[in-house]
Structures are given as C-alpha cells and as structure tokens.
N, C-alpha and C positions, 0 to 999 in steps of 0.2 A: 606390214605398213598399211596395206589396203584394208586389213581388218580394223585398224585404228582410225579409218575414215579418210585416208589420203586417196584422192582420185585423180589428181593431175599427173599424167603419165611421165612427163619430164622430171618432175620432182620425185616421183616414186623411184625412177631409175637412179637419180642422183643420190637420194637418201640411202637406197639399197647398196650402191657402190661405196658410199662413205662408211656405212656400217661394216661392210666386208673388209675394206682397207684398214679401218681403225682396229677391228678385231685382230687382224693378222699382225699389226704393229704391236698391240698389247701382248699378244701371244709370244712374240719374239723377246720382249722384255721379261715376261714371266718365266719363260723357259731358261733364258740366260741367267736370270737371278737365282733360279732354283739350282742350276748346275753349279754356280759359284758358291752358293750357300753350302752345298754338300762338300765341295772341295776345301772350303776355308773354315767351315763350322761356325760362320757368323750368322746374324739374323738377316731377314729378307731385305730390309732397307739398306744395311751396310753392304750386302752383296750386290744390290742394284747400283749403288753409288760406285763401288769398285768396278763393276762391269762396264759402266759408262766411261769411267776414267781410263780404263785400259783399252777401250775400243771407241775412241772419240769420233772418228770418221763414220764408222758404221752406225752407231746409235744416234749421232748427230743427224745423220741422213734420215733415220726413222722419225726423229722429232720434226724435221723439215716436212716429211710426208704427212705427219699428224697435223701440222699447221695448215697444209694445203687442204686436208680433209675438212677442217673447221671452216676455211674460207669457202669451200664448195657448198657446205651446209648453208652458209649465209647467202650465197648466190641462189641456191635452190629455194630459199624462203621467199624470194621475189615472186614466185608463182602464186603466193597467197597474199600479196599486197592488196590492200583495200583503200579506196580513195573516193571522197565526196567533196563537192563544192556547192554551197548554198548560202542564201541570205538569211541572217538571223537578227531579230530585234531583242532588246533586253527582256529576259524571262523566257525566251524560246529555247528549245532544245533540239539537238540532232543526235541520232544514234548511228553508230558504225561498229560492227562487230560486238564486242563486250562493253564498248565505251558509250557513254552518254555525255555530250558536251552541252553545257548551259551557258548562254550568253548573259553575262551579268550587266555590263555597261561598256560604253565607249567613252574614253576620256582624252582630253587634249592637254598636253603639258609643253613647256618651253624651257630649255636650259641656256638660252642665249645663242647657241650655235645652231640649234635645230628645233623644229616643232615636231612633237611626237604624238601620233594618233595611236592609241593603245586600246585593244579589246581585252577586257577582263573576263575570263571564262573559268568555269568550274567543271572539272572532269570527274565523272562517276564511273565506277566499274562494278558491275553486278549489284547496283543499287547503293554502293558505299562511296562516299567522297574520297577521291584518289589524290587530286592535286589542283592547284590554281595555276593557270597558264595565261601568258600575256603576249600574244602575237601583236605586231605593230608595224606601222609605216612611219619612217622618219624623213622629214623634209629639211634638208640642210640649207642654210642661208646662201643665196646666190645660185643654188642648184635645186630650186623648188620643183623644176620640171623633171627632175631625175630622182624621185624618192627611192629610198632603200626599203626592202622588205625584211623585217626582223622575224625570223621563224622561231616559234616556241617549240621546244623539244623536250619530251619526257622519255629518257632512255630506260630500257628494261632488259633483263636477261633474255626474255623470249621475244620481245618486239619493242619497237620504238613508236611513239605517237608524235606526229608533227601537226602543228596548227599554223596556217598561213593566212594572212589577211591581205588579199590583193587589192581590195577597194573598200571604202567606207563612206557613208553618207551621214555627216554630223548633224544635219537638221532633224532627221527622224531616228538617229542612233542605230541605223541599219549597217551591218558589216557583212561583207562577202567573206565567208570563211572556208578555207580549204582544209580538209581533215584527211590525214594520211596515216594508215597503220602499216608499218614496214616490219614484217617478222624477220627474226634471226639476223638482222643487219650487223649487230655487234659481234657476231661470231666471225665476221670477215676481219675485223680489227684484232680480235683475240687470236685468230689463226695467223695473221701477219706477224704479231708479236712472237708467237711460238715458232714461226718460220725463222725469225731473226735470231732467237735463242738457239735453235738447232744449227743454224749457219755458224754462229759464234762458237 
C-alpha cells in the first residue's frame, strides 16, 4: 500500500487490515466450495450455493464481516477528503484534485412557493467535461430568513463530489462555492447493504 503512494498511517493500517480480513473470508468460501465440488461432482458455482445453503449461519456471518470490511474502507477514505471554499464569478474556475469546476452563471427563479438562487457549474476531470452541477439556495415564502442549502452531488464508485453554495451576490453574479471531494463514501452504504444481506 505504501508503494502505491498511501502515506496516511491510519488509512494504511485500516486498508491493510481490511485486505487481510477480506482475503481470509474469500479463502473460506473458496476452500469450502472446492471441498463440496469434489464431494458432489458439481461445478464451483453450484457447490458455492449449496455450501451457503447448508451452513447459513456460518457463511452469513462471513458475509456480515465482508460488509463491515467495506464500511471500514469507506471510513478510511475520509483521510483523503479534500475541501475548498472560494468566491467565483461567471467564467472563473477552481481546481481540486482531478476536478476543475467552472462557474457559468447565477440565476434566480420563482415557482410561487420559493425563490431559488442557483449556480450553474460545469465540472471537468482531466480536461474532459464530466457533468453539469447546480448547487442552490432556496428562500421559501414567509421563511426568507431561513434559506435552505441545496447540495449538488455527483456520486462515483471511487469518490463523491459535492458542491455547496452558502452565499451569493446577485449584483455581480459572485457565488461562494464549497467544493468537497469525499473518497470511498459509497462503500459505507454498499457495506451496510451487504451486512443486511448477511444478517438475513
């Protein structure tokens, strides 16, 4: 892991332990399936299904452990979280990690219930356009002093990108933009789902 460039000691320990636990779990499934394959003469997939069906508590427990491993990977990813807050005018850009965010415009719309201040942004990754994102502030009627912040989120397998607009100046089209890159956060939810499956 260190050879791949990981330097945060807590993340190194966590990733290392996750690799160790996940390998031992996979080994248990592999060994059990091979033994059942020899005894029944079936293929590996059928042997694996039969193995789990005959030992639900044991292999369900292994699946629960695998889910916890994925959740720990997600927690460890927080060590590499990146965050920036800055003022941007239309046409200006900000760079964080592999992402470049360009402010395109700030618009005001009204649907009768609320007034919406929306920043239109374009996200680039490694020079290629990746997505359009629209962080906003909503001002509801009779609650104008308590605006809600609408976070723009782009979810990915490796990391999530969040754009937040805590403040905006409509006169000069300047928006305060919070940019957050949150690695591996989706692994927490994937792990929780696997934990639920194993428990079932």
